[in-house]
N, C-alpha and C positions, 0 to 999 in steps of 0.2 A: 486351832489352826491360826495362824497368821494371815491377815487380810491382804491380799494382792490387789495393787492398786497402781496407778502411775508412779515412776520414780520421781524423785525430788528434781527440779531443773538445776543443771550445772551451775554453780557459783565460781566464777574463777577468785583467786586468791586476791586480794587487795594489796597493790604495792604503793610504798612510800617512797618519795625520792626527795633529796635535800642536795644543795650545791656547796661549795666552798665559801660561798659568799653566805649564805645562810648561817653556817658553822660561825663564821667571822661575826656576823651580826649579833648572835646569841652569846658570843663569848666577849663582846665588846670591844672587839679588837680590828684591825683591818687586815685584808686579805695577805698584804705582804708580812706582817707580823705572824700571822697563822702559816703562812709556808715556811718562814723560821721555824716555828715550834714542830712542823711537820719534819724537816731537816734535823732537828736536833733529836725526834724519835719521841716527842710528847704525844704526838695524834697520828692516827693512821685514818684517814678520811673513808676509807675505804671499808673500814670494820665500825660497825655500830656501836659495840662496847666501849671502842676507844674512844669514839666520839663523845658517848654520854659520859664516861669517866672524865675525859678532858673539861667538859662544860661544868661538871660538878666540882671537880678542884678549882676551877677558875670563879666559880660562885663562891666558894669556901675562901678562898683567897682575898676576894673583894670584901667580904663581910670580917675576915680577920684584919684588915687594915683599918675598920672601923666606920665603913658604910654599912651599917646594918641593914637599912631599908631601901639599898639602891637596887634596882635590876641589875641584872648582871651585863645586858647590853644598855649602854647608854643613850637614852633618847634624847632630843632637842638640841639645839645648838649651844656649842660652846659660850660661856661668858668671860670677856677679856677683864683684865683687872688692872687699875692704873696704879700710879706710885704709891698712893697711899693705902692700897689695898681693897679700896672700894669696889664691888664688883660693878661693871659698866655693860649693859647689853649695846649690841652693835646698831640698835636703832636709834634715830635722830629725832628730836623732839622740835616741835614747831618754835620759832624764836617770838618773844613776847614783842610785840608792835607798839604797845601803848594801853592805856586804860579805856573802858569803854563803859 
């Protein structure tokens, strides 16, 4: 005979939410570029499968370009390039005032 006891407490389903901004950050693009992709039918933000397949395609495209180890979402600030092609950060250095 099965043992009768108290029932297990009700556990509501866990829901996860994401926004257009979240998808854009993961894809490494702006919200406007994501809106263009939405209009072109490349992604349906309301469909989770569509979002996942879009992000996977985006990551694969970035890897095929040659950036094998770069994350899909680019972090950090952009680096400017000078005429000579050398990277220069936007940070200014202190000027040398003389020898000490």
